[in-house]
N, C-alpha and C positions, 0 to 999 in steps of 0.2 A: 417358286418351285414349278418345274414343268411336270405335266401329268400326261401319261401315255396309257394306251391299252395294248394288250397282246392277247390274241385269241387263237384257239385251236378247234378245228372242225374234225370230228371223229366219225367214221362209219361204224355202225354197230349192228349186231343182231342179237338174238336171244342168249348167245353165249358170252357176250360182252363187247368191248371195244376192239375193233379190228385194225383200222388204219387211221392215220392222222394226215390231214392235208397240210403241206408245207410249201414254202417258197424258198428257192435257192436265189438269194438276193443279188441284184446287180446295183443296188443303191440302198441306203446311203453308204458312203465310202467305208466306214468301219465294218460293215456287214457284207461287203461284196464277196460272193462265192460261198457264203455260209447259209445254212438252213435255218429258217425261223418260221414262226407263225405269222398270222395276219395282224396288222396293228399300225399304230401311229399315234400322233399327238392328239390330245383332247383339246378342242377349241375352247376359248373363254366362254364360260357360262354353259357349256355342254355337259350333260351327264355322261359318265364313262360308258355306260351301256349303249347310249345313243351314238357315241363316238365309235364303239365297236361295230355297230350296224353300218355306219357311214364308211368306215375303213374297209369293211368287207365288200361293200358295194364298189368302192373306188378301186381297191386292189385286185379283186378277182371277179367282179361283176356278178356276184350272187347277193340276193336280197334276203335277209333274215330280219325278224322283228325282235324287239328288246326282250320279249318273254321267251325267245328261243335260246338266249344266252344264259349261262350260269356263271356267276362270279365266284371264284374259289380262292382268291388271295391277292396279295400285293408283293411287289419287290420295291424297296425304297432305299434311297441314298440321301445324301445331305441336300441335294437340290433337284431330285426327281422322284416320281412315284409312278409305278406301272401297275395298272389294274389288270388282273388275269381272268380270262373267260374261256369257256368251252361250250360247244353244243354238239348234239348227236344228230346225225342225219343218215338214215339208212339208204336214202335215195341218191346220194351224190356218187356219180360214176364218172368223174372227170379224168380225161387222159392227160398226159404231160402236155402243157401248153405254156406259152409265154404270156405274162401279164405285165402291167405297168411296173411292177416291183421286181420281176424276175421269173424264173421257171417254176411253174406250179407243178407239184408232184405229190404222190401219196407214198407213205411209208408204213409198213406194218409196225404196230406198237411193239411187237416182239423184237424188232430190229433196232430200236432207238439206241440201246447201249453199244451195239456194234459200230455205230456210225457217230458216236458222241463227239469225236474230234471234228466233224463236219458242221456242227451246229454253232450258232451264236452261243456264247459261253453259258448262259443261264437257261437256255431253252430246254435241254433234256430234263433238267430238274423240274421245270414248270410243267412239262408234259406228264411226267410221272406224278406230280401233285394233282393234276387234273384227273388222271386215272384213279388215284387214291380217293379223291373227292367223289367221283362217280360211283365207286364201289362202296364207300362207307357213308356218304352223304353228310359226314361231319368232319372231314379233314379239310383244313384250310391252311394255305401257305402264307406266312407273313415273314418275308425275308428282309432284314434290315442291314444295310451296310452303314456302319457308324462313321466311317471315314471315306466312303466312296462317293465322289461326285460324278456327274454325267460324263465329263471328259475322261475320268479314270476308267469308267465302265466302257466307254468307246475304245480306249486304248487296249483294254483287256480282250476285246473282241478280235483285234488284229493279231494277238499273240497265239 
């Protein structure tokens, strides 16, 4: 079973979560042109939270520590598992810029549903779950595809 991480960085103030940092992907092939969070494969023997730290550094050149990330759930199929994380950062003021993975952009959390068709298929639901976890501290998403393998999930991103 392959294991992955997917993380969302939110800007926040006393009123709540404002924006989420996203990447308009130019790789891998199934995700080209779609919006997604930061993430990637967990290496053998690596803890998911440490993979999240590494992927963040590799993809957007920002360094966060394992205690910065909050794990709020998983998405799992027959041959893959994705650990979901988020963090709050009131100080991130990034402009649009290119990264190794694609165009880095910020989107208002209030705009997620209006642009749902532009995301990798499961990403809007994962963002909403992160927001719910932040608000309640007890909401966790555990999404299981009983018949979905990694190739099927990749094909569904293209549709």
